[in-house]
PAVO-742818 format. One record per atom (N, C-alpha, C, O): residue number from 1; x, y, z. Coordinates in Angstrom, 1 decimal. Last residue first. Layout:
// residues N
{rofi NUM,{X,Y,Z}}
...
//
This chain:
// residues 74
{rofi 74,{81.9,24.1,55.6}}
{rofi 74,{81.5,23.7,57.0}}
{rofi 74,{82.2,22.7,57.7}}
{rofi 74,{81.9,22.3,58.8}}
{rofi 73,{82.9,24.6,53.1}}
{rofi 73,{82.7,25.7,54.1}}
{rofi 73,{82.4,25.3,55.5}}
{rofi 73,{82.7,26.0,56.5}}
{rofi 72,{82.9,22.1,51.9}}
{rofi 72,{84.2,22.9,52.1}}
{rofi 72,{84.0,24.0,53.1}}
{rofi 72,{85.0,24.2,53.9}}
{rofi 71,{80.2,21.5,51.9}}
{rofi 71,{81.1,20.7,52.7}}
{rofi 71,{82.4,21.4,52.9}}
{rofi 71,{83.0,21.3,54.0}}
{rofi 70,{79.2,23.6,50.2}}
{rofi 70,{78.8,23.5,51.6}}
{rofi 70,{79.7,22.7,52.5}}
{rofi 70,{80.0,23.0,53.6}}
{rofi 69,{80.5,22.9,47.8}}
{rofi 69,{80.8,24.1,48.5}}
{rofi 69,{80.4,24.1,50.0}}
{rofi 69,{81.1,24.6,50.8}}
{rofi 68,{79.1,20.4,47.4}}
{rofi 68,{80.6,20.4,47.6}}
{rofi 68,{81.0,21.7,48.3}}
{rofi 68,{81.9,21.7,49.2}}
{rofi 67,{76.5,21.2,47.0}}
{rofi 67,{76.9,20.4,48.2}}
{rofi 67,{78.4,20.4,48.5}}
{rofi 67,{78.8,20.4,49.6}}
{rofi 66,{76.8,22.7,44.7}}
{rofi 66,{76.3,23.4,45.9}}
{rofi 66,{76.7,22.5,47.1}}
{rofi 66,{77.1,23.1,48.2}}
{rofi 65,{77.6,20.8,42.9}}
{rofi 65,{78.5,21.9,43.2}}
{rofi 65,{78.1,22.6,44.5}}
{rofi 65,{79.0,22.9,45.3}}
{rofi 64,{75.3,19.2,42.8}}
{rofi 64,{76.5,18.6,43.3}}
{rofi 64,{77.5,19.7,43.7}}
{rofi 64,{78.2,19.6,44.7}}
{rofi 63,{73.5,20.9,41.6}}
{rofi 63,{73.3,20.6,43.0}}
{rofi 63,{74.5,19.9,43.6}}
{rofi 63,{74.7,20.0,44.8}}
{rofi 62,{74.7,21.0,39.0}}
{rofi 62,{74.6,22.2,39.9}}
{rofi 62,{74.3,21.9,41.3}}
{rofi 62,{74.9,22.6,42.2}}
{rofi 61,{74.4,18.4,38.2}}
{rofi 61,{75.7,18.9,38.4}}
{rofi 61,{75.7,20.2,39.3}}
{rofi 61,{76.5,20.4,40.1}}
{rofi 60,{71.5,18.3,38.1}}
{rofi 60,{72.3,17.4,38.9}}
{rofi 60,{73.7,17.9,39.3}}
{rofi 60,{74.1,17.9,40.4}}
{rofi 59,{70.9,20.3,36.3}}
{rofi 59,{70.4,20.4,37.7}}
{rofi 59,{71.2,19.5,38.6}}
{rofi 59,{71.6,19.9,39.7}}
{rofi 58,{72.2,19.3,34.0}}
{rofi 58,{72.6,20.6,34.5}}
{rofi 58,{72.2,20.7,36.0}}
{rofi 58,{72.9,21.2,36.8}}
{rofi 57,{70.7,16.9,33.7}}
{rofi 57,{72.2,16.8,34.0}}
{rofi 57,{72.6,18.1,34.6}}
{rofi 57,{73.4,18.1,35.5}}
{rofi 56,{68.2,18.0,33.1}}
{rofi 56,{68.4,17.1,34.3}}
{rofi 56,{69.8,17.0,34.7}}
{rofi 56,{70.2,17.0,35.9}}
{rofi 55,{68.7,19.5,30.8}}
{rofi 55,{68.3,20.1,32.0}}
{rofi 55,{68.5,19.3,33.2}}
{rofi 55,{68.9,19.8,34.3}}
{rofi 54,{69.4,17.4,29.0}}
{rofi 54,{70.4,18.4,29.4}}
{rofi 54,{70.0,19.2,30.6}}
{rofi 54,{70.9,19.4,31.5}}
{rofi 53,{67.0,16.1,28.9}}
{rofi 53,{68.1,15.4,29.5}}
{rofi 53,{69.2,16.4,29.9}}
{rofi 53,{69.8,16.3,31.0}}
{rofi 52,{65.5,18.0,27.6}}
{rofi 52,{65.0,17.5,28.9}}
{rofi 52,{66.2,16.9,29.6}}
{rofi 52,{66.4,17.1,30.8}}
{rofi 51,{66.9,18.3,25.2}}
{rofi 51,{66.7,19.4,26.1}}
{rofi 51,{66.3,19.0,27.5}}
{rofi 51,{66.9,19.5,28.4}}
{rofi 50,{66.7,15.6,24.1}}
{rofi 50,{68.0,16.2,24.4}}
{rofi 50,{67.8,17.4,25.4}}
{rofi 50,{68.6,17.5,26.3}}
{rofi 49,{64.8,13.6,23.4}}
{rofi 49,{64.6,14.4,24.5}}
{rofi 49,{65.9,15.1,25.0}}
{rofi 49,{66.2,15.2,26.2}}
{rofi 48,{65.6,12.2,21.1}}
{rofi 48,{64.2,12.5,21.3}}
{rofi 48,{63.9,13.5,22.4}}
{rofi 48,{62.9,14.2,22.4}}
{rofi 47,{68.3,11.7,21.2}}
{rofi 47,{67.7,12.3,19.9}}
{rofi 47,{66.3,12.8,20.2}}
{rofi 47,{65.8,13.7,19.5}}
{rofi 46,{68.6,10.6,23.7}}
{rofi 46,{69.2,11.9,23.4}}
{rofi 46,{68.7,12.6,22.1}}
{rofi 46,{68.6,13.8,22.0}}
{rofi 45,{67.2,8.2,23.4}}
{rofi 45,{66.7,9.2,24.3}}
{rofi 45,{67.3,10.6,24.0}}
{rofi 45,{66.6,11.6,24.0}}
{rofi 44,{66.9,5.8,21.7}}
{rofi 44,{67.6,7.0,21.3}}
{rofi 44,{67.1,8.3,22.1}}
{rofi 44,{66.6,9.2,21.5}}
{rofi 43,{65.2,3.9,22.7}}
{rofi 43,{66.6,3.7,22.8}}
{rofi 43,{67.4,5.0,22.5}}
{rofi 43,{68.5,5.1,23.0}}
{rofi 42,{62.5,6.1,23.7}}
{rofi 42,{63.0,4.8,23.4}}
{rofi 42,{64.5,4.7,23.6}}
{rofi 42,{65.1,5.4,24.4}}
{rofi 41,{60.7,8.1,26.1}}
{rofi 41,{61.5,7.9,24.9}}
{rofi 41,{61.8,6.4,24.7}}
{rofi 41,{61.5,5.6,25.5}}
{rofi 40,{59.8,9.6,28.4}}
{rofi 40,{58.9,9.0,27.4}}
{rofi 40,{59.6,8.9,26.1}}
{rofi 40,{59.3,9.5,25.1}}
{rofi 39,{62.1,8.6,31.1}}
{rofi 39,{61.6,9.6,30.1}}
{rofi 39,{60.7,8.8,29.1}}
{rofi 39,{60.8,7.6,28.9}}
{rofi 38,{62.6,8.4,34.3}}
{rofi 38,{62.2,7.6,33.2}}
{rofi 38,{61.5,8.5,32.2}}
{rofi 38,{60.5,9.0,32.6}}
{rofi 37,{65.1,9.1,36.6}}
{rofi 37,{64.1,9.7,35.7}}
{rofi 37,{63.9,8.8,34.5}}
{rofi 37,{64.8,8.3,33.8}}
{rofi 36,{66.4,9.3,39.8}}
{rofi 36,{66.0,8.4,38.7}}
{rofi 36,{64.9,9.1,37.9}}
{rofi 36,{64.0,9.6,38.4}}
{rofi 35,{69.0,9.8,41.9}}
{rofi 35,{68.0,10.5,41.2}}
{rofi 35,{67.6,9.7,40.0}}
{rofi 35,{68.5,9.4,39.2}}
{rofi 34,{69.7,8.0,44.9}}
{rofi 34,{69.9,8.2,43.5}}
{rofi 34,{68.7,9.0,42.9}}
{rofi 34,{67.6,8.8,43.3}}
{rofi 33,{69.5,7.3,47.5}}
{rofi 33,{69.4,8.7,47.2}}
{rofi 33,{69.6,9.0,45.7}}
{rofi 33,{69.7,10.2,45.3}}
{rofi 32,{70.0,4.5,47.6}}
{rofi 32,{68.7,5.0,47.9}}
{rofi 32,{68.5,6.5,47.5}}
{rofi 32,{67.3,6.9,47.2}}
{rofi 31,{71.6,2.4,45.9}}
{rofi 31,{71.9,3.9,46.2}}
{rofi 31,{70.5,4.5,46.4}}
{rofi 31,{70.0,5.1,45.4}}
{rofi 30,{70.5,-0.1,45.7}}
{rofi 30,{71.9,0.0,46.1}}
{rofi 30,{72.2,1.5,46.5}}
{rofi 30,{73.1,1.7,47.4}}
{rofi 29,{67.9,0.5,45.1}}
{rofi 29,{68.1,-0.5,46.2}}
{rofi 29,{69.6,-0.4,46.6}}
{rofi 29,{69.8,-0.5,47.8}}
{rofi 28,{68.1,2.2,42.9}}
{rofi 28,{67.8,2.8,44.2}}
{rofi 28,{67.9,1.8,45.4}}
{rofi 28,{68.0,2.2,46.5}}
{rofi 27,{68.5,0.4,40.9}}
{rofi 27,{69.6,1.3,41.3}}
{rofi 27,{69.4,1.8,42.7}}
{rofi 27,{70.3,2.0,43.5}}
{rofi 26,{66.0,-0.5,40.5}}
{rofi 26,{67.0,-1.4,41.1}}
{rofi 26,{68.2,-0.7,41.6}}
{rofi 26,{68.9,-1.0,42.5}}
{rofi 25,{64.7,1.5,39.2}}
{rofi 25,{64.4,1.3,40.6}}
{rofi 25,{65.4,0.3,41.3}}
{rofi 25,{65.6,0.4,42.5}}
{rofi 24,{65.9,1.2,36.6}}
{rofi 24,{66.1,2.4,37.4}}
{rofi 24,{65.8,2.2,38.9}}
{rofi 24,{66.5,2.7,39.8}}
{rofi 23,{64.9,-1.5,35.7}}
{rofi 23,{66.2,-1.2,36.1}}
{rofi 23,{66.5,0.0,37.0}}
{rofi 23,{67.2,0.0,37.9}}
{rofi 22,{62.4,-2.0,34.7}}
{rofi 22,{62.5,-1.9,36.1}}
{rofi 22,{63.9,-1.6,36.6}}
{rofi 22,{64.1,-1.4,37.8}}
{rofi 21,{62.7,-2.2,31.9}}
{rofi 21,{62.2,-1.0,32.5}}
{rofi 21,{62.2,-0.9,34.0}}
{rofi 21,{62.0,0.2,34.5}}
{rofi 20,{65.6,-3.6,30.7}}
{rofi 20,{64.5,-3.9,31.5}}
{rofi 20,{64.0,-2.5,32.1}}
{rofi 20,{64.7,-1.8,32.7}}
{rofi 19,{66.7,-2.7,27.4}}
{rofi 19,{66.9,-2.8,28.8}}
{rofi 19,{65.6,-3.0,29.5}}
{rofi 19,{64.5,-2.6,29.0}}
{rofi 18,{66.0,-2.5,24.8}}
{rofi 18,{67.3,-3.2,25.1}}
{rofi 18,{67.5,-3.4,26.6}}
{rofi 18,{68.3,-4.2,27.0}}
{rofi 17,{63.8,-1.1,24.4}}
{rofi 17,{63.6,-2.5,24.4}}
{rofi 17,{64.9,-3.3,24.8}}
{rofi 17,{64.9,-4.5,25.0}}
{rofi 16,{62.7,1.8,25.7}}
{rofi 16,{64.0,1.2,25.2}}
{rofi 16,{63.9,-0.3,25.4}}
{rofi 16,{63.9,-0.8,26.6}}
{rofi 15,{60.6,3.3,26.7}}
{rofi 15,{60.4,2.3,25.6}}
{rofi 15,{61.6,1.7,25.0}}
{rofi 15,{61.6,1.2,23.9}}
{rofi 14,{61.8,5.0,28.6}}
{rofi 14,{60.7,4.1,29.0}}
{rofi 14,{60.4,3.0,28.0}}
{rofi 14,{60.1,1.8,28.3}}
{rofi 13,{65.1,5.5,29.1}}
{rofi 13,{64.0,5.6,28.1}}
{rofi 13,{63.0,4.6,28.4}}
{rofi 13,{63.3,3.4,28.4}}
{rofi 12,{66.5,7.1,32.0}}
{rofi 12,{66.1,5.9,31.3}}
{rofi 12,{65.0,6.2,30.3}}
{rofi 12,{64.1,7.0,30.5}}
{rofi 11,{69.0,8.1,34.0}}
{rofi 11,{68.1,8.6,33.0}}
{rofi 11,{67.8,7.4,32.1}}
{rofi 11,{68.7,6.8,31.5}}
{rofi 10,{70.3,8.6,37.2}}
{rofi 10,{69.9,7.6,36.2}}
{rofi 10,{68.8,8.1,35.3}}
{rofi 10,{67.7,8.6,35.8}}
{rofi 9,{72.8,9.8,39.0}}
{rofi 9,{71.7,10.2,38.2}}
{rofi 9,{71.5,9.1,37.2}}
{rofi 9,{72.4,8.8,36.4}}
{rofi 8,{74.2,9.8,42.2}}
{rofi 8,{73.9,9.0,41.0}}
{rofi 8,{72.7,9.6,40.3}}
{rofi 8,{71.6,9.8,40.9}}
{rofi 7,{76.8,9.9,44.5}}
{rofi 7,{75.7,10.7,43.9}}
{rofi 7,{75.4,10.1,42.5}}
{rofi 7,{76.4,9.8,41.8}}
{rofi 6,{77.6,6.7,45.9}}
{rofi 6,{77.9,7.9,45.1}}
{rofi 6,{76.7,8.7,44.8}}
{rofi 6,{75.6,8.1,44.8}}
{rofi 5,{78.1,4.7,48.0}}
{rofi 5,{77.0,5.6,48.0}}
{rofi 5,{77.3,6.8,47.2}}
{rofi 5,{77.1,7.9,47.7}}
{rofi 4,{80.0,2.7,48.6}}
{rofi 4,{80.5,4.1,48.4}}
{rofi 4,{79.3,5.1,48.4}}
{rofi 4,{79.5,6.2,48.8}}
{rofi 3,{78.5,0.3,48.9}}
{rofi 3,{79.5,0.7,49.9}}
{rofi 3,{79.8,2.2,49.8}}
{rofi 3,{79.8,2.8,50.8}}
{rofi 2,{76.9,0.1,46.6}}
{rofi 2,{76.3,0.0,47.9}}
{rofi 2,{77.2,0.6,49.0}}
{rofi 2,{76.8,1.3,49.9}}
{rofi 1,{78.7,0.2,44.5}}
{rofi 1,{77.9,1.4,44.7}}
{rofi 1,{77.2,1.3,46.1}}
{rofi 1,{77.1,2.4,46.7}}
//
């Protein structure tokens, strides 16, 4: 990831005990432009915040399309 610098969306459940809560920030060390969101959820984030996650993904994909169009045009 450090070398390629992909567009990256990280969505994390704040209370997920399976993962270290500091992980999202570690992604930014490798991909500084990553979008990181820590939600007020646990391990089952999609069950608890499906609408919020859907909006984040929709915005991320939408902004990716805009950048792709700009690259093709310019």
